[in-house]
Structures are given as C-alpha cells and as structure tokens.
Backbone as a printed PyTorch tensor [residue, N CA C, xyz], in Angstrom:
tensor([[[ 96.8570, 101.9870, 103.2030],
         [ 97.0930, 101.8790, 104.5000],
         [ 98.2700, 100.7760, 104.7250]],

        [[ 99.0060, 100.7330, 105.9220],
         [ 99.7130, 100.0430, 106.0480],
         [ 99.2860,  99.0800, 107.0220]],

        [[ 99.8880,  97.5360, 107.0020],
         [ 99.0780,  96.5120, 107.8480],
         [ 99.5860,  97.0050, 109.3870]],

        [[100.5350,  97.9560, 109.7440],
         [101.1060,  98.4970, 110.9160],
         [100.0070,  99.1710, 111.7770]],

        [[ 99.7730,  98.8120, 112.8660],
         [ 98.6270,  99.8280, 113.7180],
         [ 99.4970, 100.7530, 114.3080]],

        [[ 98.3950, 101.7980, 114.1350],
         [ 99.2510, 103.0230, 114.9510],
         [ 98.9660, 103.1260, 116.3040]],

        [[100.1480, 103.8120, 116.7750],
         [100.2530, 103.7170, 118.8140],
         [ 99.6120, 105.3910, 119.0890]],

        [[ 99.4760, 106.0550, 117.9230],
         [ 98.6100, 107.4940, 118.0540],
         [ 99.5340, 108.3730, 119.0120]],

        [[101.1830, 107.5660, 118.8380],
         [101.5350, 108.9050, 119.5470],
         [102.8000, 109.2090, 118.1470]],

        [[103.6310, 110.4890, 118.3520],
         [104.6700, 111.0480, 117.3840],
         [105.6410, 112.0150, 118.2960]],

        [[106.8330, 111.7390, 118.2030],
         [107.6130, 112.8920, 118.1140],
         [108.0620, 113.5760, 117.1680]],

        [[108.4780, 114.5960, 117.3070],
         [109.2020, 115.5680, 116.8260],
         [110.3580, 116.1690, 116.8560]],

        [[111.3360, 116.6470, 115.9670],
         [112.7620, 116.8740, 116.5460],
         [113.0790, 118.3330, 115.6130]],

        [[112.8690, 119.3440, 116.2560],
         [113.4470, 120.5060, 115.7450],
         [115.1760, 120.8010, 115.9130]],

        [[116.0160, 120.7720, 114.7610],
         [117.4280, 120.8690, 114.5480],
         [117.6410, 121.8870, 113.8310]],

        [[118.2460, 123.0810, 114.9340],
         [118.7320, 124.4680, 114.4350],
         [120.2580, 124.5640, 113.9260]],

        [[120.1830, 125.1870, 112.9430],
         [121.5540, 125.6590, 112.8000],
         [122.3090, 126.3640, 113.7620]],

        [[123.8150, 126.5360, 113.5860],
         [124.4280, 126.6080, 114.3650],
         [124.0300, 128.3430, 115.0870]],

        [[123.5160, 128.9250, 113.5670],
         [123.3540, 130.7960, 113.6650],
         [121.5770, 130.4950, 113.9190]],

        [[120.9790, 129.7390, 114.1230],
         [119.6000, 129.4590, 114.2880],
         [118.2950, 130.4340, 113.5000]],

        [[118.9650, 130.3080, 112.2300],
         [118.5850, 130.7340, 111.1640],
         [118.0010, 129.7410, 110.3030]],

        [[118.2650, 128.6840, 110.3570],
         [117.5260, 127.6000, 109.2290],
         [117.3650, 126.4540, 110.2500]],

        [[116.6760, 125.2980, 109.6900],
         [115.9320, 124.2790, 110.3420],
         [116.4020, 122.9380, 109.6320]],

        [[116.9320, 121.8260, 109.9490],
         [117.2140, 120.6660, 109.0140],
         [116.1470, 119.9270, 108.9970]],

        [[115.6540, 119.6250, 107.4870],
         [114.3360, 119.4820, 107.2080],
         [114.2250, 118.1060, 106.0910]],

        [[113.3310, 116.9090, 106.1700],
         [113.6150, 116.3520, 105.1030],
         [112.2010, 116.5310, 104.5190]],

        [[112.4080, 115.8480, 103.1220],
         [111.1570, 115.5830, 102.1440],
         [111.0390, 114.5460, 102.4750]],

        [[109.6550, 113.8910, 102.8640],
         [109.4980, 112.6540, 103.2350],
         [109.7300, 111.4530, 101.8170]],

        [[109.7610, 110.4400, 102.0720],
         [110.1510, 109.6060, 101.0000],
         [108.8310, 108.4280, 101.1830]],

        [[107.8470, 108.5010, 101.7860],
         [107.4560, 108.0480, 102.0120],
         [105.6590, 108.9720, 102.0450]],

        [[104.4760, 108.4230, 101.8630],
         [103.0750, 108.9750, 101.8500],
         [102.6210, 109.2490, 103.1680]],

        [[102.2610, 110.4490, 103.7160],
         [101.8480, 111.3580, 102.8280],
         [102.9740, 112.5700, 102.6970]],

        [[102.6250, 112.7590, 101.4070],
         [103.9000, 113.9010, 101.2020],
         [104.3520, 115.2850, 102.1310]],

        [[105.4090, 115.5620, 102.3610],
         [105.4760, 116.8210, 103.2600],
         [106.9490, 117.1870, 103.2040]],

        [[107.0530, 118.3320, 103.6060],
         [108.5770, 118.6280, 104.0920],
         [108.5420, 118.6730, 105.6190]],

        [[109.3260, 118.3590, 105.9960],
         [109.4180, 118.6390, 107.8190],
         [110.4330, 118.1490, 108.4370]],

        [[110.8070, 118.5700, 109.6850],
         [111.6980, 118.4800, 110.5650],
         [111.4740, 116.6750, 111.0160]],

        [[112.5000, 116.3760, 111.0750],
         [112.7510, 114.8560, 111.6610],
         [111.3220, 114.4630, 112.5300]],

        [[110.5220, 113.2840, 112.5760],
         [109.5970, 112.6420, 113.0430],
         [109.3260, 111.4990, 113.0610]],

        [[108.8400, 111.0720, 113.7940],
         [107.7410, 109.2520, 113.8500],
         [107.1420, 108.8140, 114.8970]],

        [[106.9450, 108.1510, 114.7610],
         [106.3310, 107.1770, 115.8660],
         [106.6310, 106.9600, 117.1220]],

        [[106.1880, 107.3110, 118.2550],
         [107.1060, 107.5030, 119.6500],
         [106.9020, 106.1590, 120.0870]],

        [[105.8670, 105.7210, 120.9130],
         [105.5800, 104.4470, 121.4600],
         [105.4710, 103.2030, 121.4340]],

        [[105.7340, 103.2710, 119.7930],
         [105.5970, 101.8900, 119.0990],
         [106.8540, 100.8910, 119.6540]],

        [[108.0240, 101.2670, 118.9370],
         [109.1310, 100.4010, 119.3930],
         [109.8260, 100.5920, 120.6170]],

        [[109.5260, 102.3520, 121.1700],
         [110.4430, 102.6390, 121.6030],
         [109.6160, 102.8140, 123.2350]],

        [[110.7530, 103.1120, 124.1390],
         [110.3500, 103.1770, 125.6660],
         [109.5430, 104.6580, 125.9020]],

        [[110.0750, 105.6700, 125.4680],
         [109.5330, 106.4630, 125.6360],
         [109.8070, 107.9110, 124.7970]],

        [[109.5130, 108.6930, 124.9310],
         [109.5340, 110.0350, 123.4370],
         [111.0580, 110.2230, 123.3180]],

        [[111.6720, 110.6000, 124.5940],
         [113.0470, 110.8790, 124.5870],
         [113.8390, 110.1320, 123.6420]],

        [[113.4520, 109.1000, 124.2700],
         [114.1980, 107.5650, 122.9350],
         [113.3360, 107.7430, 121.6560]],

        [[112.5960, 107.6420, 121.4470],
         [111.9300, 108.1150, 120.0940],
         [112.7500, 108.8200, 119.1890]],

        [[113.1750, 110.5370, 120.2180],
         [113.6420, 110.9430, 119.4650],
         [114.9770, 110.9470, 118.8970]],

        [[115.7480, 110.1470, 119.7040],
         [117.3370, 109.5850, 119.5910],
         [117.2320, 108.8590, 118.4800]],

        [[116.4490, 108.0490, 118.6650],
         [116.0310, 107.0530, 117.2650],
         [115.9920, 107.6120, 115.9950]],

        [[114.9950, 108.2820, 115.8800],
         [114.0760, 108.9610, 114.8890],
         [115.2000, 109.5000, 114.1990]],

        [[116.0870, 110.4560, 114.9810],
         [116.8910, 111.3100, 114.4050],
         [118.0520, 110.3760, 113.5850]],

        [[118.7240, 109.5770, 114.3250],
         [119.2960, 108.4300, 113.8570],
         [118.9350, 107.7150, 112.5890]],

        [[117.6550, 107.1600, 112.5260],
         [117.2060, 106.7110, 111.4580],
         [116.9910, 107.6230, 110.4870]],

        [[116.6370, 108.8120, 110.5810],
         [115.9680, 109.1310, 109.1500],
         [117.0970, 109.9710, 108.4340]],

        [[117.9920, 110.6590, 109.6120],
         [119.2510, 110.9270, 108.8290],
         [120.7760, 110.7880, 109.3100]],

        [[120.7580, 109.4620, 110.1280],
         [122.3940, 109.5700, 110.6210],
         [122.9360, 110.2660, 111.5720]],

        [[122.1390, 111.0460, 112.3020],
         [122.9880, 111.9950, 113.1100],
         [122.8070, 111.2790, 114.6270]],

        [[123.5980, 111.8390, 115.7280],
         [123.0990, 111.3390, 116.7350],
         [123.4460, 112.6110, 117.7900]],

        [[122.1110, 112.3350, 118.3810],
         [121.3910, 113.7680, 119.5920],
         [122.6250, 113.8200, 120.2800]],

        [[123.1510, 114.8800, 120.6950],
         [123.6850, 114.5970, 121.8380],
         [122.9490, 116.0250, 123.1180]],

        [[121.8520, 116.8010, 122.2930],
         [121.2780, 117.3840, 123.5470],
         [119.7030, 117.0220, 123.5990]],

        [[119.0230, 117.4720, 124.1490],
         [117.3530, 117.1540, 123.8950],
         [116.4730, 118.3760, 124.9550]],

        [[116.0830, 118.9820, 124.1140],
         [115.3810, 120.1840, 125.3630],
         [113.8520, 119.8420, 124.8710]],

        [[112.6970, 119.5790, 125.8280],
         [111.3000, 119.2400, 125.2380],
         [110.7270, 120.5670, 125.2640]],

        [[109.7750, 120.5560, 124.3800],
         [109.3560, 121.8420, 123.9140],
         [107.6190, 122.3340, 124.5000]],

        [[107.6070, 123.5100, 124.7800],
         [106.4470, 123.4630, 125.4450],
         [105.0040, 123.5120, 124.5150]],

        [[105.4650, 123.5240, 123.4130],
         [104.4390, 122.9710, 121.9670],
         [104.2220, 121.4910, 121.8510]],

        [[103.1890, 121.2500, 121.2840],
         [102.7170, 119.8050, 121.9590],
         [101.5230, 119.5150, 122.0100]],

        [[101.2650, 118.4050, 121.8660],
         [ 99.8520, 117.4980, 122.3360],
         [ 98.9680, 117.0420, 120.9490]],

        [[ 97.3950, 116.5380, 121.0110],
         [ 96.8320, 116.0540, 120.1270],
         [ 96.9330, 117.1090, 118.9110]],

        [[ 96.9830, 116.1000, 117.7710],
         [ 96.6340, 116.9670, 116.3480],
         [ 95.9740, 115.7710, 115.7200]],

        [[ 94.9080, 116.3400, 114.9350],
         [ 94.3480, 115.3590, 114.1730],
         [ 94.6280, 114.3030, 113.1080]],

        [[ 96.3520, 114.7400, 112.3250],
         [ 96.7490, 114.3550, 111.2110],
         [ 97.0200, 112.6050, 111.4770]],

        [[ 96.5110, 112.3170, 110.5770],
         [ 96.6790, 110.5430, 110.1940],
         [ 97.8280, 110.3270, 109.4300]],

        [[ 98.3590, 109.0610, 109.8210],
         [ 99.5860, 108.5480, 108.9540],
         [ 98.5020, 107.2740, 108.1480]],

        [[ 99.3250, 106.5520, 107.4880],
         [ 98.9860, 105.2680, 106.7800],
         [ 98.7940, 104.3290, 107.2760]],

        [[ 99.1660, 104.0400, 108.9810],
         [ 98.9580, 103.1610, 109.6040],
         [ 97.5720, 102.9840, 110.0800]],

        [[ 96.9090, 101.3870, 109.9770],
         [ 95.7380, 101.2220, 110.5990],
         [ 95.1790, 101.5010, 111.8100]],

        [[ 94.2050, 102.2880, 111.8440],
         [ 93.7980, 102.7880, 113.1960],
         [ 94.0320, 104.1290, 113.3850]],

        [[ 94.6290, 104.8140, 112.4290],
         [ 94.8620, 105.9970, 112.3960],
         [ 94.1740, 107.0900, 112.6850]],

        [[ 94.1010, 107.9830, 113.5870],
         [ 92.7130, 109.0870, 113.6530],
         [ 93.6920, 110.4150, 114.7210]],

        [[ 95.0170, 110.2680, 114.4670],
         [ 95.4530, 111.2530, 115.0400],
         [ 96.7660, 110.9220, 116.1870]],

        [[ 97.0510, 111.8870, 116.1230],
         [ 98.6030, 111.4950, 117.3930],
         [ 98.4660, 112.5590, 118.2170]],

        [[ 99.2680, 111.9620, 119.6980],
         [ 99.8830, 112.9690, 120.5900],
         [101.0950, 113.1470, 120.6800]],

        [[101.2780, 114.3950, 120.7380],
         [102.7080, 114.8460, 120.3060],
         [103.4930, 115.1290, 121.0620]],

        [[105.0350, 115.0240, 121.0600],
         [106.1630, 115.6650, 122.0150],
         [106.6470, 116.3480, 120.9810]],

        [[107.2950, 117.1040, 121.7250],
         [108.1690, 118.2130, 120.3320],
         [109.6990, 118.4220, 121.5160]],

        [[110.8250, 118.2660, 120.5160],
         [111.8290, 118.4910, 121.0100],
         [112.6280, 119.4230, 120.2480]],

        [[113.7090, 120.0400, 120.9380],
         [115.0440, 120.6220, 120.1830],
         [116.0920, 120.0110, 120.5300]],

        [[116.6480, 119.7290, 119.5230],
         [117.8880, 118.8060, 119.8040],
         [119.3990, 119.2670, 119.0390]],

        [[120.5670, 119.0720, 119.4630],
         [121.8430, 119.3480, 119.2840],
         [122.0050, 118.2500, 118.7910]],

        [[122.8760, 117.9070, 117.5130],
         [123.3930, 116.6800, 116.9670],
         [124.6720, 116.9470, 117.0930]],

        [[125.4110, 115.6880, 116.5820],
         [126.9830, 115.4080, 115.9810],
         [126.3890, 114.6220, 114.7640]],

        [[127.6080, 114.3690, 114.2140],
         [128.1360, 113.4900, 113.1920],
         [127.7650, 113.9820, 111.7870]],

        [[127.5990, 113.1510, 110.2890],
         [127.3560, 113.8110, 109.1790],
         [126.0950, 113.0820, 108.5980]],

        [[125.5840, 113.6840, 107.9050],
         [123.9730, 113.6160, 107.5230],
         [124.3890, 112.2680, 106.7990]],

        [[123.3790, 110.9760, 106.8500],
         [123.4820, 109.8870, 106.2370],
         [121.7770, 109.3850, 106.3270]],

        [[121.1990, 110.1740, 105.1710],
         [119.6360, 110.1160, 104.9640],
         [119.4730, 108.6190, 104.7340]],

        [[118.2530, 107.8960, 105.5630],
         [117.4880, 106.7930, 105.0120],
         [117.0760, 106.7480, 103.4850]],

        [[117.5090, 106.0080, 102.6050],
         [116.8740, 105.8960, 101.2990],
         [115.6840, 105.5260, 101.3630]],

        [[114.7460, 105.0570, 102.3520],
         [113.1660, 104.3190, 102.4120],
         [112.6790, 105.6390, 103.0350]],

        [[112.9630, 106.3410, 103.5740],
         [112.1990, 107.4770, 104.5390],
         [112.0700, 108.6070, 103.9360]],

        [[113.4870, 109.2500, 103.2630],
         [113.8110, 110.3760, 103.0220],
         [114.3380, 110.4920, 101.4700]],

        [[113.5980, 111.3220, 100.9840],
         [113.6300, 112.0340,  99.5050],
         [114.8760, 113.0040,  99.7120]],

        [[115.0460, 113.7910, 100.3500],
         [115.9240, 114.8110, 100.0950],
         [116.1830, 115.4000, 101.6950]],

        [[117.1420, 115.7860, 102.1500],
         [117.4410, 116.7600, 103.3140],
         [117.9670, 117.4720, 103.0830]],

        [[117.8510, 119.0010, 103.6550],
         [119.0570, 120.1380, 103.7390],
         [118.2050, 121.3240, 104.9980]],

        [[119.0860, 121.9750, 104.8550],
         [118.9970, 123.2570, 106.1350],
         [117.9110, 124.3080, 105.1590]],

        [[116.4760, 124.6840, 105.9220],
         [115.8210, 125.6480, 105.3700],
         [115.2450, 126.9400, 106.2460]],

        [[115.9030, 128.0810, 105.2440],
         [115.3120, 129.0910, 106.6220],
         [114.2560, 129.2290, 106.5840]],

        [[114.1030, 130.2780, 107.5350],
         [112.5070, 130.4070, 107.7250],
         [111.4750, 131.2860, 106.7800]],

        [[111.9180, 132.0910, 106.1010],
         [111.3580, 132.3930, 104.5590],
         [110.8410, 131.4770, 104.1650]],

        [[111.8440, 130.7380, 103.4570],
         [111.4020, 129.0340, 102.8190],
         [110.1740, 127.8440, 103.4210]],

        [[110.6530, 128.2880, 104.6480],
         [109.5870, 127.2530, 105.5810],
         [108.1650, 128.1470, 105.6500]],

        [[108.4840, 129.2750, 105.7000],
         [106.9570, 130.4650, 105.2820],
         [106.3940, 130.0570, 103.9790]],

        [[107.1270, 129.9080, 102.9220],
         [106.8970, 129.8970, 101.6740],
         [105.8130, 128.1950, 101.7250]],

        [[106.8020, 127.1770, 102.3220],
         [106.1450, 126.1600, 102.1710],
         [105.0950, 125.4720, 103.2790]],

        [[104.6340, 126.6010, 104.0870],
         [103.4090, 126.5330, 105.0110],
         [102.3670, 127.0800, 104.0790]],

        [[102.6690, 128.2440, 103.2600],
         [101.7390, 128.6710, 102.4930],
         [101.1200, 127.6250, 101.3740]],

        [[102.3140, 126.8410, 100.8790],
         [101.6410, 125.8760,  99.6180],
         [101.1300, 124.9140, 100.3710]],

        [[101.2300, 124.4190, 101.5220],
         [ 99.8710, 123.6230, 102.4180],
         [ 98.8870, 124.2310, 102.2630]],

        [[ 98.8540, 125.5660, 102.7240],
         [ 97.4500, 125.8880, 102.9450],
         [ 96.8020, 126.1040, 101.6280]],

        [[ 97.5140, 126.5870, 100.5890],
         [ 97.1160, 126.5890,  99.3220],
         [ 96.6410, 124.9140,  98.4980]],

        [[ 96.9910, 124.1410,  99.1780],
         [ 96.4600, 122.6230,  98.9290],
         [ 95.4420, 122.4840, 100.0410]],

        [[ 95.5040, 122.9170, 101.2650],
         [ 94.2950, 122.5220, 102.0790],
         [ 93.0980, 123.3780, 101.3980]],

        [[ 93.0060, 124.5360, 100.7630],
         [ 92.0070, 125.2930,  99.9210],
         [ 91.5730, 124.8330,  98.6200]],

        [[ 92.0850, 123.7230,  98.4140],
         [ 91.8960, 123.0750,  97.1820],
         [ 92.1740, 123.6470,  95.7880]],

        [[ 93.2800, 124.8880,  96.5330],
         [ 94.5110, 125.3370,  95.2650],
         [ 94.9900, 124.4770,  94.4880]],

        [[ 95.8990, 123.1150,  95.0520],
         [ 96.4350, 122.6310,  94.4150],
         [ 96.0110, 120.8570,  94.7490]],

        [[ 95.8660, 120.1490,  93.5210],
         [ 95.6410, 118.6450,  93.6560],
         [ 96.8800, 118.0960,  94.6530]],

        [[ 96.1270, 116.5930,  94.9280],
         [ 96.9640, 115.7470,  96.0180],
         [ 98.5350, 115.3650,  95.1330]],

        [[ 98.5110, 115.3820,  93.7530],
         [ 99.3530, 115.2130,  92.9550],
         [100.4520, 116.2550,  92.7310]],

        [[ 99.7370, 117.3950,  92.3390],
         [100.6060, 118.7340,  92.4900],
         [101.3210, 119.0390,  94.0220]],

        [[100.8130, 118.9930,  94.7750],
         [101.5470, 118.8130,  96.1480],
         [102.4430, 117.7030,  96.5900]],

        [[101.8180, 116.8090,  96.0050],
         [103.5010, 115.3190,  96.2020],
         [104.6350, 115.9390,  95.2490]],

        [[104.4260, 116.4160,  93.8890],
         [104.9190, 116.4000,  92.6240],
         [106.0840, 117.4360,  93.4060]],

        [[105.5950, 118.6350,  94.4980],
         [106.2290, 119.3760,  94.5960],
         [106.0430, 120.1480,  96.5580]],

        [[105.9370, 119.3030,  97.3270],
         [105.3700, 119.3870,  98.3400],
         [105.4390, 120.9940,  99.3400]],

        [[104.6100, 120.8710, 100.0640],
         [104.5980, 122.1240, 100.8210],
         [105.3320, 121.6660, 102.3760]],

        [[104.7700, 122.1080, 103.4150],
         [105.0850, 121.8280, 105.0250],
         [104.2670, 120.9290, 105.0360]],

        [[104.5590, 119.6980, 105.7110],
         [103.7760, 118.3900, 106.2860],
         [102.5300, 119.2750, 107.1110]],

        [[101.2220, 119.1420, 106.9280],
         [100.2920, 119.5060, 107.8250],
         [100.1130, 119.8690, 109.1110]],

        [[100.6770, 118.5770, 110.1550],
         [101.2960, 118.8790, 111.5290],
         [102.0780, 120.1730, 111.7970]],

        [[103.2010, 120.1640, 110.9380],
         [104.2710, 120.8490, 110.9140],
         [103.7870, 122.3450, 110.8340]],

        [[102.8010, 122.5470, 110.2810],
         [102.2480, 124.1050, 110.0760],
         [101.7570, 124.7780, 111.8130]],

        [[100.8300, 123.9400, 112.7270],
         [100.4410, 123.7360, 113.0890],
         [101.6180, 124.3600, 114.7040]],

        [[102.5430, 122.9560, 114.4080],
         [103.3700, 123.2970, 115.4620],
         [104.3460, 124.4170, 115.1540]],

        [[104.9310, 124.5160, 113.9480],
         [105.4680, 126.0800, 113.7110],
         [105.0050, 127.2230, 113.9580]],

        [[103.7390, 127.0850, 113.8140],
         [102.8130, 128.4440, 114.1460],
         [102.6080, 128.5090, 115.0800]],

        [[102.7200, 127.8880, 116.6340],
         [102.5270, 128.2950, 118.0190],
         [103.7300, 128.0350, 118.1670]],

        [[105.0610, 127.7950, 117.3960],
         [106.4150, 128.2440, 117.7630],
         [106.7710, 129.4640, 117.6550]],

        [[105.9200, 130.0630, 116.6960],
         [105.9260, 131.7070, 116.1260],
         [107.1770, 131.8060, 115.0060]],

        [[107.3130, 130.5040, 114.5830],
         [108.4580, 130.2940, 113.1350],
         [107.6810, 130.5140, 111.8800]],

        [[106.3340, 130.7080, 111.6260],
         [105.6040, 130.5430, 110.4020],
         [104.1980, 131.2240, 111.1350]],

        [[103.9300, 132.4320, 109.8440],
         [102.5400, 132.9750, 110.5380],
         [101.1310, 132.7350, 109.1870]],

        [[100.3860, 131.8360, 109.8010],
         [ 99.2680, 131.7270, 108.9170],
         [ 97.9260, 131.9790, 109.7440]],

        [[ 96.8740, 132.5180, 108.6460],
         [ 95.6920, 133.1930, 109.8380],
         [ 95.0780, 131.6810, 110.2170]],

        [[ 94.4210, 131.7860, 111.3140],
         [ 93.4690, 130.6860, 111.7620],
         [ 92.6890, 130.0260, 110.9280]],

        [[ 92.0080, 130.8180, 109.6530],
         [ 91.6230, 129.5670, 108.8220],
         [ 91.8470, 128.7920, 108.0360]],

        [[ 93.3580, 129.3210, 107.5050],
         [ 94.6040, 128.7290, 107.0790],
         [ 94.6160, 126.8270, 107.9830]],

        [[ 95.0990, 127.4080, 109.2280],
         [ 95.2660, 126.1280, 110.1740],
         [ 93.9920, 125.6320, 110.4330]],

        [[ 93.0640, 126.1680, 110.4530],
         [ 91.6670, 125.2400, 110.5330],
         [ 91.9400, 123.7950, 109.4370]],

        [[ 91.8530, 125.0400, 107.9470],
         [ 91.6630, 124.1340, 106.9660],
         [ 92.9330, 123.1360, 107.0120]],

        [[ 93.6820, 123.2830, 107.0600],
         [ 94.9560, 122.3070, 106.8030],
         [ 94.9530, 121.3540, 108.5070]],

        [[ 93.9650, 121.3200, 109.6100],
         [ 93.9050, 120.7040, 110.2060],
         [ 92.8610, 119.5500, 109.6700]],

        [[ 91.7600, 120.3620, 108.9450],
         [ 91.0180, 118.9200, 108.2710],
         [ 91.3160, 118.3920, 107.2600]],

        [[ 92.1840, 118.9940, 106.5390],
         [ 93.1380, 118.4550, 105.5480],
         [ 93.8890, 116.8740, 106.1620]],

        [[ 94.6660, 117.3930, 107.2650],
         [ 95.1870, 116.3570, 108.0340],
         [ 94.4880, 115.2140, 108.8180]],

        [[ 93.7010, 115.5830, 109.0900],
         [ 92.7860, 114.5890, 109.8640],
         [ 91.9610, 113.7640, 108.6100]],

        [[ 91.9450, 113.8250, 107.0200],
         [ 91.3940, 113.2360, 106.1840],
         [ 92.6530, 112.0650, 105.9040]],

        [[ 92.0860, 110.6960, 105.7120],
         [ 92.9320, 109.6180, 105.6210],
         [ 93.9670, 110.1680, 104.2330]],

        [[ 95.1500, 110.2800, 103.9710],
         [ 96.1170, 110.4900, 102.8670],
         [ 95.5120, 110.1310, 101.9070]],

        [[ 95.1170, 108.3410, 101.7950],
         [ 94.6670, 108.1170, 100.4580],
         [ 93.2460, 108.5580, 100.2690]],

        [[ 92.3000, 109.6680, 100.8320],
         [ 91.8660, 110.3630,  99.9250],
         [ 92.1660, 111.5380, 100.0740]],

        [[ 93.0180, 112.3960,  99.7180],
         [ 93.7080, 113.6290,  99.0890],
         [ 93.1450, 113.7070,  98.0490]],

        [[ 92.6320, 115.0320,  97.7190],
         [ 92.2920, 115.2600,  96.0190],
         [ 93.4200, 115.9770,  95.9800]]])
C-alpha cells in the first residue's frame, strides 16, 4: 500500500480515434494490473475534475486536451487503489479531443495504443474470468484484462456487454484491496 492517502475521487478520460472505432488505452505500469483509458485521482492535487482530466492526460500519455465533454456515466465505484484509506472512489468521466504526440510516462504506463471495441470486449471478458477465479492475480498481471472499474463504465456506456452477474463479481474483485487479489 502507498503511504499517500486516498482522496476518494477519480477522473477517467475517454479518447476516441477520429473514426470513433478505437479508444486510446494504456496498460498500467503500477498495480493493480489492467488496461484502461487514462485515469487518476482527481481532487488530491487538482482544483477540479476537469483540471484533473487535463493533467492526467498530459502526465500519463503526454497529450494536450483541447476539448472535454463530461459523460452522464460516473459516480461511486467500490474499486480500491493502493493508497492508504482507499475504499472506493467517486468518478467523473469525460470524452476528450487531444493534440500532440504520445509520450507515455515510463513510471505509470507499461504500454499505450489504440484498441478497437472488439478487443476491449475481450479484455472485459478476461477481467470477468479473473473475477470468477478462472485466472490468478499473477496470470492476470502477466496478461491483463480491462481494469475492473472500466468494465462498469464501458458497460454503462454500451461499449462492452457483460452479464449482471459478471459485473457484480468484477465489482467485488475491485472492492478487494489489490494486495489480497488471488
């Protein structure tokens, strides 16, 4: 667990390709393992969720946000982080248009790329398999699926399709401290 305290707020930033067929996603370079759009703590070091969205995009992938639209999806999710006091986060999600060249953070990002919705569906199913105990935490970290919180948000946005029971199991996994994932 980190020595930093959790602010219990997070921001997520969805960046579409020009044809809106792919999302710019990162493979996390820090625990817990997962592939996801840009995201991070919001009101820890930032004055607002919007400011956090701009900062996280610049920090994680080196791009500049030139347009930001708040999503109707978001709210509390029980997903824990590695910071002290983490028991879930209140999320705000945005769609962003960006400019610049990708320059991923070496510390926070293991890989960055464009993922089509079919690939993202497969990642969500891999996360469901992990939540159901069909993959160990080690197997999941070697070949991660979608970060659990993003299974929820992308399902609510209609970009992935997971049965309610799978989403419940994924929420339970997310609510478990990362150090206790099996």
